[in-house]
C-alpha positions as CSV (number, residue, x, y, z in Angstrom):
1,X,37.3,55.5,-70.7
2,X,36.3,57.7,-67.2
3,X,37.8,61.0,-67.6
4,X,39.1,62.8,-64.4
5,X,36.5,65.2,-62.2
6,X,36.7,68.7,-63.3
7,X,36.6,71.1,-60.5
8,X,35.6,73.9,-62.2
9,X,32.8,72.4,-63.7
10,X,31.6,70.3,-60.8
11,X,31.8,73.3,-58.4
12,X,29.5,75.5,-61.2
13,X,26.8,72.9,-61.5
14,X,26.9,72.7,-57.4
15,X,26.4,76.4,-57.3
16,X,24.0,76.8,-60.3
17,X,21.7,75.2,-58.5
18,X,19.7,77.5,-56.2
19,X,16.8,75.3,-55.1
20,X,19.2,72.7,-54.1
21,X,21.4,74.7,-51.5
22,X,17.8,76.7,-50.2
23,X,16.8,73.1,-49.3
24,X,20.0,72.4,-47.8
25,X,20.0,75.5,-45.7
26,X,16.5,74.4,-44.4
27,X,17.6,71.2,-43.2
28,X,20.7,72.8,-41.2
29,X,18.3,75.8,-40.3
30,X,16.2,72.9,-38.7
31,X,19.1,71.0,-37.4
32,X,19.9,73.9,-35.2
33,X,16.4,74.3,-34.1
34,X,15.9,70.4,-33.2
35,X,19.7,71.0,-31.2
36,X,17.9,73.8,-29.3
37,X,14.7,72.3,-28.7
38,X,16.9,69.0,-26.9
39,X,19.2,72.1,-24.8
40,X,15.6,73.6,-23.6
41,X,14.5,70.0,-22.8
42,X,17.3,69.6,-20.6
43,X,17.3,72.8,-19.1
44,X,13.8,72.2,-18.3
45,X,14.1,68.7,-16.8
46,X,16.8,69.7,-14.6
47,X,14.9,72.5,-13.3
48,X,11.8,70.2,-12.3
49,X,14.1,67.4,-10.9
50,X,15.5,70.5,-9.0
51,X,12.3,71.3,-7.7
52,X,11.4,67.6,-6.8
53,X,14.7,67.5,-4.7
54,X,13.3,70.7,-2.7
55,X,10.3,68.8,-1.9
56,X,12.2,66.1,-0.7
57,X,14.3,68.1,1.2
58,X,11.7,70.2,2.8
59,X,9.4,67.0,3.8
60,X,10.2,63.3,2.4
61,X,6.8,62.1,3.3
62,X,4.9,64.4,1.2
63,X,6.3,62.3,-1.5
64,X,4.0,59.4,-0.8
65,X,1.1,61.9,-1.8
66,X,3.0,64.4,-4.6
67,X,4.4,61.4,-6.8
68,X,1.6,59.2,-7.4
69,X,-0.8,62.4,-7.8
70,X,1.8,63.7,-10.4
71,X,2.0,60.3,-12.0
72,X,-1.7,60.2,-12.4
73,X,-2.1,63.5,-13.8
74,X,0.7,63.2,-16.5
75,X,-1.1,60.0,-17.5
76,X,-4.4,61.2,-17.8
77,X,-3.4,63.8,-19.6
78,X,-1.0,61.6,-22.1
79,X,-3.9,59.5,-23.1
80,X,-6.5,62.2,-23.0
81,X,-4.7,64.5,-25.3
82,X,-1.0,63.0,-26.6
83,X,-1.2,59.6,-26.7
84,X,1.9,59.4,-28.9
85,X,4.0,61.1,-26.6
86,X,4.1,58.1,-24.2
87,X,6.8,56.2,-23.1
88,X,10.6,56.5,-24.7
89,X,9.6,57.9,-27.9
90,X,12.3,55.6,-29.7
91,X,9.9,53.4,-30.6
92,X,7.3,55.8,-32.4
93,X,10.2,57.1,-34.5
94,X,11.0,53.8,-35.3
95,X,7.0,53.4,-36.6
96,X,7.0,56.8,-38.5
97,X,10.1,55.4,-40.4
98,X,8.3,52.1,-41.2
99,X,7.3,52.6,-45.0
100,X,4.3,50.2,-44.6
101,X,2.5,53.4,-42.3
102,X,0.4,55.4,-44.4
103,X,1.4,59.2,-44.5
104,X,-1.4,60.6,-42.9
105,X,-1.0,58.5,-39.8
106,X,2.6,59.8,-39.6
107,X,1.6,62.8,-37.3
108,X,0.4,60.3,-34.4
109,X,3.8,59.4,-33.7
110,X,5.9,62.1,-34.7
111,X,5.2,65.6,-34.7
112,X,6.2,69.5,-33.2
113,X,2.8,69.3,-31.6
114,X,4.1,65.7,-29.5
115,X,7.4,67.7,-29.2
116,X,6.3,70.2,-27.2
117,X,4.1,67.7,-25.4
118,X,7.3,65.1,-24.9
119,X,9.2,67.8,-23.6
120,X,6.5,69.0,-20.9
121,X,5.2,65.6,-19.9
122,X,8.6,64.4,-19.5
123,X,9.7,67.0,-17.3
124,X,6.7,66.8,-15.3
125,X,7.7,63.1,-14.6
126,X,11.1,64.2,-13.1
127,X,9.2,66.8,-11.2
128,X,7.4,63.4,-9.5
129,X,10.8,62.0,-9.2
130,X,10.0,58.9,-11.6
131,X,12.9,56.9,-12.8
132,X,12.9,57.9,-16.1
133,X,15.4,60.0,-18.6
134,X,15.0,62.8,-21.0
135,X,17.7,61.5,-23.7
136,X,15.2,58.6,-25.3
137,X,12.1,61.3,-25.5
138,X,15.3,63.7,-26.8
139,X,14.8,61.2,-30.2
140,X,11.3,62.0,-30.6
141,X,11.9,65.6,-29.6
142,X,14.3,66.4,-32.5
143,X,12.4,64.3,-34.8
144,X,9.4,65.7,-34.4
145,X,11.2,69.4,-35.2
146,X,13.2,67.9,-38.2
147,X,9.7,66.6,-39.7
148,X,8.3,70.0,-39.6
149,X,10.9,71.0,-42.3
150,X,9.4,68.5,-44.7
151,X,6.5,71.3,-45.2
152,X,9.4,73.8,-46.7
153,X,11.0,71.6,-48.9
154,X,9.8,70.6,-52.6
155,X,7.4,68.1,-53.5
156,X,10.4,66.5,-55.3
157,X,13.2,67.3,-52.7
158,X,16.0,64.5,-52.6
159,X,15.5,64.8,-48.8
160,X,12.6,61.9,-48.1
161,X,10.7,61.8,-44.9
162,X,12.8,59.1,-44.0
163,X,15.9,60.9,-44.3
164,X,14.5,63.9,-41.8
165,X,13.4,61.5,-39.2
166,X,16.6,59.6,-39.3
167,X,18.5,63.0,-39.0
168,X,16.1,64.1,-35.8
169,X,16.4,61.3,-34.2
170,X,20.1,60.6,-34.1
171,X,20.5,64.6,-33.9
172,X,18.3,64.1,-30.7
173,X,21.4,61.4,-29.4
174,X,23.9,63.9,-29.9
175,X,22.5,66.9,-28.3
176,X,21.1,64.9,-25.3
177,X,24.5,63.0,-24.5
178,X,26.9,65.9,-26.2
179,X,27.9,62.7,-28.2
180,X,27.9,63.7,-31.8
181,X,29.4,60.4,-32.8
182,X,26.8,58.1,-31.0
183,X,24.4,59.6,-32.5
184,X,25.6,59.0,-36.2
185,X,25.9,55.6,-35.1
186,X,22.7,55.5,-33.4
187,X,21.2,56.5,-36.8
188,X,22.9,53.4,-38.5
189,X,22.5,50.9,-36.2
190,X,19.4,51.4,-34.6
191,X,17.0,54.0,-36.8
192,X,17.8,53.3,-40.4
193,X,20.4,50.4,-40.4
194,X,22.2,52.1,-43.1
195,X,22.3,56.0,-44.7
196,X,20.8,57.2,-47.8
197,X,24.0,57.6,-49.7
198,X,22.8,60.5,-51.5
199,X,22.0,62.7,-48.4
200,X,24.6,61.1,-46.0
201,X,26.5,64.2,-45.8
202,X,23.6,66.4,-44.9
203,X,22.2,63.7,-42.7
204,X,25.6,63.9,-40.7
205,X,26.0,67.7,-41.0
206,X,22.3,68.1,-39.1
207,X,23.9,65.6,-36.6
208,X,26.9,67.6,-35.9
209,X,25.2,70.8,-36.0
210,X,22.7,69.7,-33.2
211,X,25.3,68.1,-31.2
212,X,27.1,71.4,-31.1
213,X,24.1,73.1,-29.8
214,X,24.4,71.3,-26.7
215,X,28.2,72.1,-26.4
216,X,27.4,75.8,-26.9
217,X,24.7,75.9,-24.0
218,X,26.7,73.3,-21.8
219,X,30.4,73.5,-22.4
220,X,32.6,70.8,-24.2
221,X,32.5,68.7,-21.3
222,X,31.8,64.9,-20.6
223,X,28.4,63.9,-19.1
224,X,30.4,62.0,-16.3
225,X,33.4,64.0,-16.3
226,X,36.9,62.0,-17.1
227,X,37.2,58.7,-15.1
228,X,41.0,57.7,-14.1
229,X,41.4,54.2,-16.0
230,X,43.7,52.3,-14.3
231,X,46.1,49.9,-16.2
232,X,44.0,46.7,-16.9
233,X,45.8,43.5,-17.3
234,X,44.9,40.1,-17.0
235,X,43.6,40.2,-13.5
236,X,40.5,42.3,-15.1
237,X,39.6,39.9,-17.4
238,X,37.3,37.7,-14.7
239,X,36.0,40.8,-13.2
240,X,35.1,42.2,-16.8
241,X,33.4,38.9,-18.1
242,X,31.5,38.9,-14.9
243,X,30.3,42.8,-15.4
244,X,29.1,41.9,-18.7
245,X,27.4,38.4,-18.3
246,X,25.6,40.0,-15.1
247,X,24.3,43.0,-17.4
248,X,23.5,41.1,-20.1
249,X,21.0,38.4,-18.2
250,X,19.9,41.4,-16.0
251,X,19.5,43.6,-19.6
252,X,17.8,40.7,-21.6
253,X,15.4,40.1,-18.4
254,X,14.5,43.9,-17.8
255,X,13.8,43.9,-21.8
256,X,11.5,41.0,-22.0
257,X,10.0,42.3,-19.3
258,X,9.3,45.8,-20.0
259,X,8.1,44.4,-23.6
260,X,5.8,42.0,-22.1
261,X,4.2,44.8,-19.7
262,X,3.9,47.3,-22.4
263,X,1.9,44.6,-24.8
264,X,-0.3,42.8,-23.2
265,X,1.5,40.6,-20.3
266,X,0.6,39.8,-17.1
267,X,-2.8,40.0,-18.4
268,X,-4.7,40.6,-15.2
269,X,-2.6,43.4,-14.3
270,X,-2.9,44.9,-17.8
271,X,-6.8,44.7,-17.8
272,X,-6.3,46.7,-14.8
273,X,-4.3,49.2,-16.6
274,X,-6.3,49.1,-19.7
275,X,-9.8,49.7,-17.7
276,X,-8.5,52.1,-15.1
277,X,-4.9,53.8,-16.4
278,X,-4.8,57.0,-14.0
279,X,-5.5,54.5,-10.8
280,X,-2.8,52.4,-12.0
281,X,-0.7,55.2,-12.7
282,X,-1.7,56.2,-9.1
283,X,-0.7,53.1,-7.2
284,X,2.6,52.6,-9.6
285,X,3.9,56.1,-8.6
286,X,3.0,55.6,-5.0
287,X,5.2,52.4,-5.0
288,X,7.8,54.2,-6.7
289,X,7.5,56.9,-3.9
290,X,8.1,53.8,-0.9
291,X,11.2,52.1,-2.9
292,X,12.8,55.6,-3.5
293,X,12.3,56.4,0.5
294,X,13.5,53.2,1.0
295,X,17.1,53.8,-1.1
296,X,17.2,57.2,0.7
297,X,16.1,59.1,-2.5
298,X,19.0,57.1,-4.9
299,X,16.4,55.7,-7.4
300,X,14.5,59.1,-8.1
301,X,15.2,60.6,-11.1
302,X,17.2,59.6,-14.1
303,X,20.2,58.3,-11.8
304,X,23.1,60.4,-12.9
305,X,23.9,61.8,-9.2
306,X,24.0,58.2,-8.2
307,X,26.3,57.3,-11.3
308,X,28.8,60.1,-10.1
309,X,28.9,58.8,-6.7
310,X,29.7,55.2,-7.6
311,X,32.4,56.8,-9.9
312,X,34.1,59.2,-7.3
313,X,34.5,56.3,-4.9
314,X,31.7,57.2,-2.9
315,X,29.7,54.4,-0.7
316,X,26.5,56.0,0.0
317,X,24.3,54.0,-2.8
318,X,22.5,51.4,-1.1
319,X,23.5,47.5,-1.6
320,X,20.4,46.9,-3.1
321,X,20.3,50.0,-5.5
322,X,20.3,47.7,-8.7
323,X,17.0,45.6,-7.6
324,X,15.2,48.9,-6.4
325,X,16.2,51.1,-9.8
326,X,15.5,48.2,-11.8
327,X,11.7,48.3,-10.0
328,X,11.5,51.7,-10.1
329,X,12.5,52.1,-13.9
330,X,10.2,49.0,-14.7
331,X,6.9,50.4,-12.6
332,X,7.6,54.0,-14.2
333,X,7.6,52.5,-17.8
334,X,4.7,50.6,-17.0
335,X,2.6,53.3,-16.0
336,X,2.7,54.6,-19.4
337,X,4.5,58.1,-18.4
338,X,6.3,60.0,-21.5
339,X,9.9,59.2,-20.6
340,X,13.1,57.2,-21.3
341,X,15.0,54.3,-19.9
342,X,18.7,55.2,-21.4
343,X,20.2,57.1,-18.3
344,X,18.1,54.7,-16.0
345,X,19.9,51.7,-17.6
346,X,23.3,53.3,-17.4
347,X,22.8,53.7,-13.8
348,X,21.6,50.2,-13.3
349,X,24.6,48.8,-15.2
350,X,26.9,51.3,-13.1
351,X,25.1,49.5,-9.5
352,X,26.5,46.0,-11.5
353,X,29.8,47.6,-11.9
354,X,30.3,48.5,-8.8
355,X,28.8,45.7,-6.7
356,X,31.1,43.3,-8.3
357,X,34.2,45.7,-8.3
358,X,33.3,45.8,-4.4
359,X,33.7,42.0,-3.9
360,X,36.5,41.5,-6.4
361,X,38.4,44.6,-7.4
362,X,38.0,47.7,-5.4
363,X,40.8,48.6,-7.1
364,X,39.7,49.0,-10.6
365,X,36.3,50.1,-9.7
366,X,36.0,52.8,-12.2
367,X,36.7,50.7,-15.2
368,X,34.0,48.2,-14.0
369,X,31.5,50.7,-13.6
370,X,32.1,51.8,-16.9
371,X,31.9,48.6,-18.4
372,X,28.7,48.0,-16.7
373,X,27.1,50.9,-18.2
374,X,28.0,49.9,-21.5
375,X,26.9,46.5,-20.9
376,X,23.7,46.9,-19.4
377,X,22.5,49.7,-21.9
378,X,23.5,47.1,-24.7
379,X,21.7,44.1,-23.5
380,X,18.5,46.6,-22.7
381,X,18.6,48.2,-26.3
382,X,20.2,45.5,-28.5
383,X,22.4,48.1,-29.7
384,X,25.7,47.5,-28.6
385,X,27.9,49.9,-30.8
386,X,25.7,52.4,-29.9
387,X,26.0,51.7,-26.2
388,X,30.0,51.7,-25.9
389,X,30.5,54.7,-28.0
390,X,28.0,56.6,-25.8
391,X,29.7,55.5,-22.9
392,X,33.1,56.2,-23.7
393,X,32.0,59.6,-24.8
394,X,30.1,60.4,-21.5
395,X,33.3,59.4,-19.3
396,X,36.1,60.2,-21.9
397,X,36.5,56.6,-21.9
398,X,38.8,56.3,-25.1
399,X,41.4,54.7,-23.1
400,X,39.1,51.6,-22.8
401,X,37.6,51.4,-26.1
402,X,38.5,47.7,-26.2
403,X,37.0,46.9,-23.0
404,X,33.7,49.0,-23.4
405,X,33.4,47.2,-27.0
406,X,33.8,43.8,-25.4
407,X,31.3,44.6,-22.5
408,X,28.6,45.5,-24.8
409,X,28.7,43.1,-27.3
410,X,29.2,39.7,-25.0
411,X,26.1,41.4,-22.9
412,X,24.0,42.4,-26.3
413,X,24.7,38.4,-27.4
414,X,23.4,36.8,-24.1
415,X,20.2,39.6,-24.0
416,X,19.4,38.2,-27.5
417,X,19.4,34.4,-25.8
418,X,16.7,35.7,-23.5
419,X,14.5,38.7,-24.9
420,X,13.8,40.0,-28.4
421,X,14.6,43.9,-29.2
422,X,12.7,45.9,-27.1
423,X,12.2,48.9,-29.4
424,X,11.9,47.0,-32.2
425,X,9.0,44.8,-30.4
426,X,7.3,47.8,-29.3
427,X,7.3,49.4,-32.5
428,X,5.5,46.4,-33.8
429,X,3.1,46.4,-31.4
430,X,2.3,50.1,-32.1
431,X,1.9,49.5,-35.7
432,X,-0.4,46.6,-34.9
433,X,-2.5,49.2,-33.0
434,X,-2.7,51.8,-36.1
435,X,-6.6,51.2,-37.4
436,X,-6.6,50.2,-41.1
437,X,-7.2,52.7,-43.9
438,X,-11.3,53.7,-43.5
439,X,-13.4,53.0,-46.9
440,X,-13.9,56.0,-48.8
441,X,-17.5,57.3,-47.8
442,X,-20.7,57.5,-49.9
443,X,-21.6,60.9,-51.6
444,X,-23.4,63.1,-48.5
445,X,-23.6,59.3,-46.5
446,X,-22.7,59.2,-42.7
447,X,-18.4,58.9,-42.3
448,X,-17.1,57.4,-39.2
449,X,-13.9,58.5,-37.6
450,X,-11.3,55.6,-37.1
451,X,-10.7,54.9,-33.4
452,X,-7.6,56.6,-32.0
453,X,-5.0,53.9,-31.0
454,X,-2.9,54.5,-27.8
455,X,0.5,54.7,-29.1
456,X,1.9,54.9,-25.8
457,X,3.3,51.5,-25.5
458,X,6.8,52.5,-25.8
């Protein structure tokens, strides 16, 4: 017969294990550091895009040289010195979590060195005006910080490399979006599929601590403010379904196009990209600059300003914003610059909701915009729970939780009929690029260094 827990005995057992508490303290200190790294990344990226806006305001035609030149330089530096920093960063963390990856290869995808490179190169991408976000890269940034804690823990510590990476990646989402709940869900839905029961409390505490760093730095405010949610009756059903269906199709096509472009198709263009990556990046940067000038600057950067304009009911966003932002984001990712697609995906979804609301139901525009954000992000990532929780926390949309959930789930279902999961596809491709372990060299014989893979597909 099981006896009831004895509080004093359990408390004594917990407090008597000093080394265990030391390990826990190390993890929590690194969680705070991860949050602070993301805060620094946020401040640097905002400063970088502010510099771009100054250049744009000074003389917009300079961007036809500024953006291609910076894009080419970023891609050259990334491929030359930091190949693991390319792309969004989420596929890299997923590769590092793969149990089949040898331990000595993990540093190619997640490390403190790549964390610093990711911060600098992604900020430079925003300085170029590229359509990228910092939220996806924040996953790799925080995971690299948390991974560094391993060297201070015991070899037999219960906090495994897997747990550290999951905690770090989720902490990055929590701190970047000021959304701790989204970080926890992201850890379960996208990174780990489940949390280690023995470390789940410590992992969640680490995620919350990292999120608190963002709150401490920027205040307890929502990313896009607070939307005024109108009463949604049956009249909102068809417009809501139209938004979810449109975002599901567009998001699925975006994910399929991006996965194909970054893993080898279309073949002719990717041969040029492989042979002349810097020239390809310059051409892509020029195309992004032209798109930005055509859109009167609305497609430059992550897209947060455009979303705020749409939520505020302003009409300065061009009618072709969705198409132009779609192409600009795809080109930026295809060039191979370090940068994410979370924020641009939110702005594209907001544009879909804005366009449908303008035609069907202007009185519920804010609600359809929020539903579009959740739906398009869910369609691209095929992580619907994370998507609707992120949007709910970004707009303080708790009154819309069922609507956001419906839009995200439906759009994700439609996307699955069109495309494989984007991040999992890119992670599988990266794993395939890891060279096989070199055979042991004969004593005093020559040794060959394994070829270094690109690691920038994501």
